[in-house]
DRENTORFI-887788 format. One record per atom (N, C-alpha, C): atom name; x, y, z. Coordinates in steps of 0.2 Angstrom, whole numbers, always signed. Layout:
// DRENTORFI-887788
[CA,[X,Y,Z]]
...
***
This chain:
// DRENTORFI-887788
[N,[+248,+603,+216]]
[CA,[+252,+609,+218]]
[C,[+253,+609,+225]]
[N,[+248,+608,+229]]
[CA,[+248,+609,+236]]
[C,[+253,+603,+239]]
[N,[+252,+597,+236]]
[CA,[+256,+591,+239]]
[C,[+264,+593,+237]]
[N,[+265,+596,+231]]
[CA,[+272,+597,+229]]
[C,[+275,+602,+234]]
[N,[+271,+607,+236]]
[CA,[+273,+612,+241]]
[C,[+274,+609,+248]]
[N,[+270,+605,+250]]
[CA,[+271,+602,+256]]
[C,[+277,+597,+256]]
[N,[+278,+594,+251]]
[CA,[+284,+590,+250]]
[C,[+290,+594,+250]]
[N,[+290,+599,+247]]
[CA,[+296,+604,+247]]
[C,[+297,+607,+254]]
[N,[+292,+609,+257]]
[CA,[+293,+611,+264]]
[C,[+296,+606,+269]]
[N,[+293,+600,+268]]
[CA,[+295,+594,+273]]
[C,[+303,+593,+271]]
[N,[+304,+592,+264]]
[CA,[+311,+591,+262]]
[C,[+316,+596,+265]]
[N,[+314,+602,+264]]
[CA,[+318,+608,+267]]
[C,[+320,+607,+274]]
[N,[+314,+606,+278]]
[CA,[+315,+605,+285]]
[C,[+320,+599,+287]]
[N,[+319,+594,+283]]
[CA,[+324,+588,+285]]
[C,[+331,+590,+283]]
[N,[+332,+593,+277]]
[CA,[+339,+595,+276]]
[C,[+342,+600,+281]]
[N,[+338,+604,+283]]
[CA,[+340,+609,+288]]
[C,[+342,+605,+295]]
[N,[+338,+600,+297]]
[CA,[+339,+597,+303]]
[C,[+346,+593,+302]]
[N,[+346,+589,+296]]
[CA,[+352,+585,+295]]
[C,[+359,+590,+295]]
[N,[+358,+595,+292]]
[CA,[+364,+600,+291]]
[C,[+366,+603,+297]]
[N,[+361,+603,+302]]
[CA,[+363,+607,+309]]
[C,[+365,+602,+314]]
[N,[+365,+595,+312]]
[CA,[+368,+590,+317]]
[C,[+375,+591,+317]]
[N,[+378,+590,+323]]
[CA,[+385,+591,+324]]
[C,[+388,+584,+325]]
[N,[+393,+583,+321]]
[CA,[+397,+577,+322]]
[C,[+401,+578,+328]]
[N,[+400,+574,+333]]
[CA,[+404,+575,+339]]
[C,[+411,+571,+339]]
[N,[+416,+574,+340]]
[CA,[+423,+571,+340]]
[C,[+424,+570,+347]]
[N,[+428,+564,+348]]
[CA,[+430,+563,+355]]
[C,[+435,+568,+357]]
[N,[+434,+569,+364]]
[CA,[+439,+574,+367]]
[C,[+446,+571,+366]]
[N,[+451,+576,+364]]
[CA,[+458,+573,+364]]
[C,[+460,+571,+370]]
[N,[+464,+565,+370]]
[CA,[+467,+562,+376]]
[C,[+473,+567,+378]]
[N,[+474,+569,+384]]
[CA,[+479,+573,+386]]
[C,[+486,+569,+385]]
[N,[+491,+571,+383]]
[CA,[+497,+568,+383]]
[C,[+501,+569,+389]]
[N,[+502,+563,+393]]
[CA,[+505,+563,+399]]
[C,[+513,+561,+398]]
[N,[+517,+566,+400]]
[CA,[+524,+565,+399]]
[C,[+527,+561,+405]]
[N,[+532,+557,+403]]
[CA,[+536,+553,+408]]
[C,[+540,+557,+412]]
[N,[+540,+557,+419]]
[CA,[+545,+561,+423]]
[C,[+549,+557,+427]]
[N,[+555,+560,+429]]
[CA,[+559,+556,+434]]
[C,[+556,+554,+440]]
[N,[+553,+558,+444]]
[CA,[+550,+557,+450]]
[C,[+544,+552,+450]]
[N,[+540,+553,+445]]
[CA,[+534,+548,+445]]
[C,[+535,+542,+441]]
[N,[+540,+541,+437]]
[CA,[+540,+535,+432]]
[C,[+547,+532,+433]]
[N,[+553,+536,+432]]
[CA,[+559,+533,+431]]
[C,[+562,+531,+438]]
[N,[+562,+536,+443]]
[CA,[+565,+534,+449]]
[C,[+562,+528,+453]]
[N,[+556,+526,+452]]
[CA,[+553,+520,+455]]
[C,[+557,+514,+452]]
[N,[+558,+514,+445]]
[CA,[+562,+509,+442]]
[C,[+569,+508,+445]]
[N,[+572,+514,+445]]
[CA,[+579,+514,+448]]
[C,[+579,+511,+455]]
[N,[+574,+513,+459]]
[CA,[+574,+511,+466]]
[C,[+573,+503,+467]]
[N,[+568,+501,+462]]
[CA,[+567,+494,+462]]
[C,[+572,+489,+459]]
[N,[+575,+492,+454]]
[CA,[+580,+488,+450]]
[C,[+587,+489,+451]]
[N,[+589,+495,+454]]
[CA,[+596,+496,+454]]
[C,[+599,+496,+461]]
[N,[+595,+493,+466]]
[CA,[+597,+493,+473]]
[C,[+601,+487,+473]]
[N,[+606,+487,+477]]
[CA,[+609,+493,+482]]
[C,[+614,+497,+479]]
[N,[+617,+495,+473]]
[CA,[+623,+498,+470]]
[C,[+622,+505,+468]]
[N,[+617,+507,+465]]
[CA,[+616,+514,+462]]
[C,[+612,+519,+466]]
[N,[+611,+517,+472]]
[CA,[+607,+521,+476]]
[C,[+611,+524,+482]]
[N,[+609,+530,+485]]
[CA,[+613,+533,+490]]
[C,[+615,+527,+495]]
[N,[+621,+527,+497]]
[CA,[+624,+522,+501]]
[C,[+626,+516,+498]]
[N,[+625,+516,+492]]
[CA,[+627,+510,+488]]
[C,[+635,+510,+486]]
[N,[+637,+505,+483]]
[CA,[+644,+504,+482]]
[C,[+646,+508,+475]]
[N,[+642,+509,+471]]
[CA,[+643,+512,+464]]
[C,[+643,+520,+465]]
[N,[+647,+524,+463]]
[CA,[+647,+531,+464]]
[C,[+641,+534,+459]]
[N,[+639,+531,+454]]
[CA,[+633,+533,+450]]
[C,[+627,+532,+454]]
[N,[+623,+537,+456]]
[CA,[+617,+536,+460]]
[C,[+611,+538,+456]]
[N,[+607,+533,+455]]
[CA,[+601,+534,+451]]
[C,[+595,+537,+455]]
[N,[+596,+537,+461]]
[CA,[+590,+540,+465]]
[C,[+591,+548,+466]]
[N,[+596,+550,+462]]
[CA,[+598,+557,+461]]
[C,[+596,+560,+454]]
[N,[+591,+564,+454]]
[CA,[+589,+566,+447]]
[C,[+594,+568,+442]]
[N,[+599,+573,+445]]
[CA,[+604,+575,+440]]
[C,[+609,+570,+438]]
[N,[+610,+565,+442]]
[CA,[+615,+560,+440]]
[C,[+611,+555,+435]]
[N,[+605,+553,+436]]
[CA,[+602,+549,+432]]
[C,[+601,+553,+425]]
[N,[+599,+559,+425]]
[CA,[+598,+563,+419]]
[C,[+604,+563,+415]]
[N,[+610,+564,+418]]
[CA,[+616,+565,+414]]
[C,[+619,+558,+412]]
[N,[+617,+553,+414]]
[CA,[+619,+546,+412]]
[C,[+614,+542,+409]]
[N,[+608,+545,+407]]
[CA,[+603,+541,+404]]
[C,[+605,+537,+398]]
[N,[+610,+540,+394]]
[CA,[+612,+536,+388]]
[C,[+616,+530,+390]]
[N,[+620,+530,+395]]
[CA,[+624,+524,+398]]
[C,[+619,+519,+401]]
[N,[+614,+522,+405]]
[CA,[+609,+518,+408]]
[C,[+605,+514,+403]]
[N,[+603,+517,+397]]
[CA,[+599,+514,+392]]
[C,[+603,+509,+388]]
[N,[+610,+510,+387]]
[CA,[+614,+506,+384]]
[C,[+615,+499,+388]]
[N,[+616,+500,+395]]
[CA,[+617,+494,+399]]
[C,[+611,+490,+400]]
[N,[+605,+493,+401]]
[CA,[+599,+489,+402]]
[C,[+597,+486,+396]]
[N,[+599,+488,+390]]
[CA,[+597,+485,+383]]
[C,[+601,+480,+381]]
[N,[+607,+479,+384]]
[CA,[+612,+473,+382]]
[C,[+609,+467,+384]]
[N,[+611,+462,+380]]
[CA,[+610,+455,+382]]
[C,[+612,+453,+389]]
[N,[+609,+449,+393]]
[CA,[+611,+447,+400]]
[C,[+617,+444,+400]]
[N,[+620,+441,+395]]
[CA,[+627,+438,+395]]
[C,[+632,+443,+393]]
[N,[+630,+449,+390]]
[CA,[+635,+453,+388]]
[C,[+639,+457,+393]]
[N,[+645,+459,+392]]
[CA,[+649,+463,+397]]
[C,[+646,+469,+398]]
[N,[+646,+472,+404]]
[CA,[+643,+478,+406]]
[C,[+635,+478,+406]]
[N,[+632,+472,+406]]
[CA,[+625,+472,+406]]
[C,[+623,+474,+413]]
[N,[+617,+477,+414]]
[CA,[+615,+479,+420]]
[C,[+607,+477,+421]]
[N,[+605,+475,+426]]
[CA,[+608,+475,+433]]
[C,[+613,+470,+433]]
[N,[+619,+471,+436]]
[CA,[+624,+466,+437]]
[C,[+622,+460,+441]]
[N,[+623,+455,+438]]
[CA,[+621,+448,+441]]
[C,[+614,+448,+442]]
[N,[+610,+452,+439]]
[CA,[+603,+452,+439]]
[C,[+599,+449,+433]]
[N,[+593,+450,+433]]
[CA,[+589,+448,+427]]
[C,[+587,+455,+423]]
[N,[+586,+454,+417]]
[CA,[+585,+460,+412]]
[C,[+579,+463,+415]]
[N,[+579,+470,+415]]
[CA,[+573,+473,+416]]
[C,[+567,+472,+411]]
[N,[+561,+472,+414]]
[CA,[+555,+471,+409]]
[C,[+555,+476,+404]]
[N,[+553,+474,+398]]
[CA,[+553,+478,+392]]
[C,[+549,+484,+394]]
[N,[+544,+484,+398]]
[CA,[+540,+490,+400]]
[C,[+544,+495,+404]]
[N,[+548,+492,+408]]
[CA,[+552,+497,+412]]
[C,[+557,+500,+407]]
[N,[+560,+497,+403]]
[CA,[+565,+500,+398]]
[C,[+561,+505,+393]]
[N,[+555,+503,+392]]
[CA,[+551,+508,+387]]
[C,[+550,+514,+391]]
[N,[+549,+514,+398]]
[CA,[+547,+520,+402]]
[C,[+554,+524,+402]]
[N,[+559,+521,+403]]
[CA,[+566,+525,+403]]
[C,[+567,+528,+396]]
[N,[+566,+524,+391]]
[CA,[+567,+527,+384]]
[C,[+562,+533,+383]]
[N,[+556,+532,+385]]
[CA,[+551,+538,+384]]
[C,[+553,+544,+389]]
[N,[+556,+543,+395]]
[CA,[+558,+548,+399]]
[C,[+563,+552,+395]]
[N,[+568,+549,+392]]
[CA,[+573,+553,+388]]
[C,[+569,+556,+382]]
[N,[+565,+553,+378]]
[CA,[+561,+556,+373]]
[C,[+557,+562,+375]]
[N,[+554,+562,+381]]
[CA,[+550,+567,+383]]
[C,[+554,+573,+386]]
[N,[+561,+573,+386]]
[CA,[+565,+578,+388]]
[C,[+568,+578,+395]]
[N,[+568,+572,+398]]
[CA,[+571,+571,+404]]
[C,[+568,+575,+410]]
[N,[+561,+576,+410]]
[CA,[+558,+580,+415]]
[C,[+559,+577,+422]]
[N,[+559,+582,+427]]
[CA,[+560,+580,+434]]
[C,[+553,+578,+437]]
[N,[+549,+583,+436]]
[CA,[+542,+582,+439]]
[C,[+537,+582,+434]]
***
């Protein structure tokens, strides 16, 4: 009888310890949104020079937030075209890397945030 009671107490203690353990979940990764100033503008400055920047020949200036925001659909259309297609951008240049196009696409999806 004493051994059964000892077993029962030990079993209860083990169950209590196991049930009190906490499964730790990893902390959620914060979602960082793409913004014009941090992500999109550097692409425009590096890839759309000299035509689409202040002082350039094209009246559409992508170093201006409002202009780039208002024309994002046109920009995405042009940079996604085949390099041999009419209207491909950058004109007489090479296709933007897929990562750069993905950033511009995500900027639009994130709501065209400025900062």
